[in-house]
N, C-alpha and C positions, 0 to 999 in steps of 0.2 A: 267889592259894594255889595253891602246886605242888600237884597231887593224887600221890597211887601210882598205880601200875597193878598188877593183882590177876590169878591166874589162880583160877578159882572152878571147882568143881565143880558144875553146873546141876541136874544132876536130871531125873526125868521129872515131869509133871502132879502126880502123887501129892503129889510135896515137897513141892507147896501145902499138905497136911492133914498134912502131919508137922512137931508140935509142937517138937520136940528142934532139926533141922536148922533148920525156919523160922526155929527163934530166936535160934541162931547166926549166921544170914543179917541178919537185922534188927539185932543190934546190932553187928554188924559195920559195915553202912551206917550206923547212928547213930556211931560212932566217928569217922567219914569225915567230914574236911571237905565241905561239901558242892559238889557238882561243876556246873560250868556247861554241859556237856554229857556224856554217854557217845557214847566209840566201842569196839564188843564185836566180838570174832571169835569167831567160833561153831564147832562141831567139826562143824553140819549144816548148813553152808553151804561145799561146796570148789569154785572155782574160778578158772580162771586166763586171764585178767590180774587182774588187781584189778578185782571190784565192788563196787558200795555199795547196800545198799538203795535202797528213796524214802524219801527223806527232808523231804515236807510232813507238813505236821500231822495229829495221826490214823491214821498208818501204819498200816495193816492186820498182820493174825496170819499165822502159818503153822502150821497145826496138822500140824505133819510127826508124829504118832505114829497108833496104832492100837491098838483093846481098851479104852481108858479110859472111865470113864463119859462122858454126853455131855454136863455140864453144863461138863466142859473145853472144849471145841468151841465152846462159847457165849461163852468169857474172851473181854473184850477189853482191850487195854491203850494207851489212846489220849494220844500225848506229842504234844508241840509242834514245831513245824519244826524241823528240823535242816539246812537247805538252807545256811547258811554254814560249818557243820562238814564237809559236802558237798566244795562248793568247796574248805576250806582243807586236806582231807585229797586229793582231788584235786592241788593243786598241791605237796607233796609228795614224789609220785609221784615216778623219776627221769624227766629227758627222753627223751620218744620210750616211754615207758611208757603204752600205754592203761590207763586207768580206766574204765570203763563203769559210767553213774548208769544201775540197774536202779528201770525209773519203774514196776513192778511189783509191786515184789517185798519181804515182807511182813519183819516178827521173826521169827524161826523159836522153837522152844519151847529153844535154847542161850541165848535171850537172853532173852526174854521171861516164860520161869518164874522165874530168880534176882531177876528186876528188878521183878518186881508185887510180891517179897518184900521185897526193899532198898530201893525207891521207887515203892510202893503209889500217892501221889499219881497217877504217871503225868504229873509236870510238871517233866520234867528230860526234852531233846530227847534225843534215843536213832539211831545211826545204827550198823549194821550193815556189817560189811566182811568178802566174801569168804576164806577161807581157801585161797592160791594157789599153796603146795605143799605136801610132806610132809618138803622138808630142814631142818633145824633151823639150820642157817647162812642161809639164803635167809630166815626167819622171823626169825631173830633180827636181821639188817638189814632188815628192815621193819621191826619194832619200834626199830630205831633211828632210822628215819627219823622215826617216831611221836612220839619221846621228848619235842620240843617241845612239843607238844598240852600234855603233862602243867602245865606253866608258865603255859598258857593257862588253866588250870580244867579241864583236859578228862579224865576218868575211860577209861584205857585198862584193855579188860578181855580178857583170854584167858577164854574159856569152854570146857572140856570134860571129863572126868572122869580120876583118875589110873588107876584100872583100870576096862577097860570090857570083860574079859570075859563081853558077854553069852552066847552062843554054851552056853559053857561051868559055868554057875549051875545049880545043881537045884535051887535054892529059891528063892523069888519074893515072900518076906515081907519086910521094911523090915528088921526084925532079925533077918535070917539068920546065920548064921556067914559069916565070910571063907572063903575057899579059902585054903591053902596059897599056891597061883600071886599071890594078891591080896593077901594079909601083905605076900609076901617083898619082890614088886615095889614097897609102899608101902615098907617097909622102907627100902629102897634107895636109892628119891628124899626120903625125908624126912632120910635122911643126908649125901645128894651136895647137896641143899637147905641144909643145915647148913653143909657146905663151901664153898658158893658154887661147886662143882663144876662149869662148865657144861657142858665139854668130856665128862667122865662121862655127864651127863645128855645130851650131843647123840650120844651112842655106844649111848642105850638097849637098838636092835637085839641088840647081838652083849655088851653089858655088864649089861644089867639082868635079875636073875634071875624068873622066871615067864612070860619070854618063849616062846612067843607068846600064850600065854594070856591074859596081863593085857591085851593089845592084837592082837589076829588084824587090826583096823583100829586106823590106829594116829592118825586123825584128833583122839580126846579127847585126846590127850598134847598132839602136837604146838601146840596154843593158848598151850603154858606158852612155847614160846621167845617169840611175840611178846612176853610181857609180860616176861619176861627180856631183850630187847631193848631194852625201853622203859625199863629201869632206870638210875637215874642210874650206876650199876656192877653191870653182870650177875651179877659174880664175889663182889659182898658177896650175906650171907648174909640174905635178906627173912623173916618174920613167917612162919610158919605158922598161919594164924587158924583154919584150921577141921580136923578131922583125925575117925579113926571112919573107920565102914564103913555102907553105905545098903545095904542085899540083897546084903551080901556085896562089896559093890566100894567102894574108897576115895575118901573124898570130901575128902582133903586136898586144903586151897586153901591161896594165899601172896599176900602183899603186900607189895611191894619198892619202896622208896624211890629 
């Protein structure tokens, strides 16, 4: 069965204790066909050329965050062997492009936090791919290369956050009001996604209201283009499955066919 491709807001570890957003992700996963494996590109691993996480069973987690309760640093997410997927992904890259299999790199919180909610049994192989560029068109091309995986039962996920202006937040409560720059960027992106306007989205640095506050660095937005590239038709409007705000940041998330 052909899997969709997703762009998800991944949240910090306290997402695991948020009943609203957690429930949305659980319901989303329950409505999807069961994946044979998951390939996820997270905002928290920027590296070129393309790198792949350790693919053996029980891949370690990366606790790439600070200031949270100790129990978050003790969580595990033991998934099955993903070596076959790693070999398949490496073979899909252009001739002459090096793909580095990182023998010790685990899953960072942009991968394991949402997946621990969506697939809590940890019984689906998971492989993480680095984000090799912030160029939207190069990421669209990368997504196109990955598109055949969907027909093989692989769930392709870009993991980020539709707005991520952490330095400009004044409140750090889950239910904090969204700042104007967050609301404006979210509304712009939602409308562009409804139109399937990939070029408008790709020109976000100059076209999007709320910049650069919504994304003082861009790695939480750019995984979207891997997802759109993996779509059968990147310009076909996807389904905006999750919306709303978390600490004032947009958690809008997308599913494409």
